[in-house]
N, C-alpha and C positions, 0 to 999 in steps of 0.2 A: 680723292682728289689728284693724287699722283698719277694714278692709272689714267684718268682722263687727259691730264696734261701730257703724259708720254704718248697716249694714243693720238691726240690731236695735233701736237707740235713736234715731238722728237721722231717718232717712227717715220712720218713722210720725209723729213730731212735725211734720215739714215737710208731710206729707200731710194731717194734721188742720188745720194753719194754712191750707193752700190750700182746703180744703173750706170753712172758715169765711169765707175771703175771696172765693171765686169762687161758692159755692153748689154744691149737690150735683149739679144737672143739668150745669152747665158743667164741673165737675171730672170727671164721669163721662164726657163727651164727650172731654175732653183725655186722661184716663188710658186710654180705650180705644184710643187711637192710639199708645201707648207701644210696642207690639211693632213697629209699622211704623218708628219711629225707631232700633230696634236693627238694621234692615237696613243703612243707610249706615254706621253705626259698625262694624259687623262687616266690612263690605266695605272700608272705608277704614283702619281701625285693625289689624284682624286678618287681612286678606287673604282672607276667606271669600267664596267665590263662591256665590251663592244658587242653588238648583235651582228646577225647576218647581213643587214643593210650597210653596216660600216665596212664590212669586208668587201661588199660589192662596190661601195663607193671608192675605196682604195684601189681596187681592181680598174675601175673605170679611169681613175686618175693616172695610174701607171701606164695603162694602154695609151691614153692621150699623150703622155710624155714621150713614150717610144714612138708613137706615130709622128709627133711633132719633130722629133729629132731625125727620124727617117726621112721626113719630107724636106729637111735641111740637107739631105744627102750626107749625113754623118752618122755612123753607127753610135748607138747610145754609150756604150762603154767607153769607146775611143773618145768621144766628145766630152763625156763627164771626166775622164781622165785628165784632159787638158785644162780643166777649170783650176785656176791657181788662187 
């Protein structure tokens, strides 16, 4: 029940506050990397061993993040280094 309450009520409020604090561009870059962070969590906490398709998915996400930040005319490392 607590998981459902958090997912339905608390998470959207925290995301809205993060967008207000970071701005939509920075929040978009950070939130698009969220599936990548589930990989070590699944491996360490759940014992799930990722297959080749997971590696392909991570690669696609990383390429999309790099392409997005390049489209914004900001090199990725410099852009992410300015996140506070």
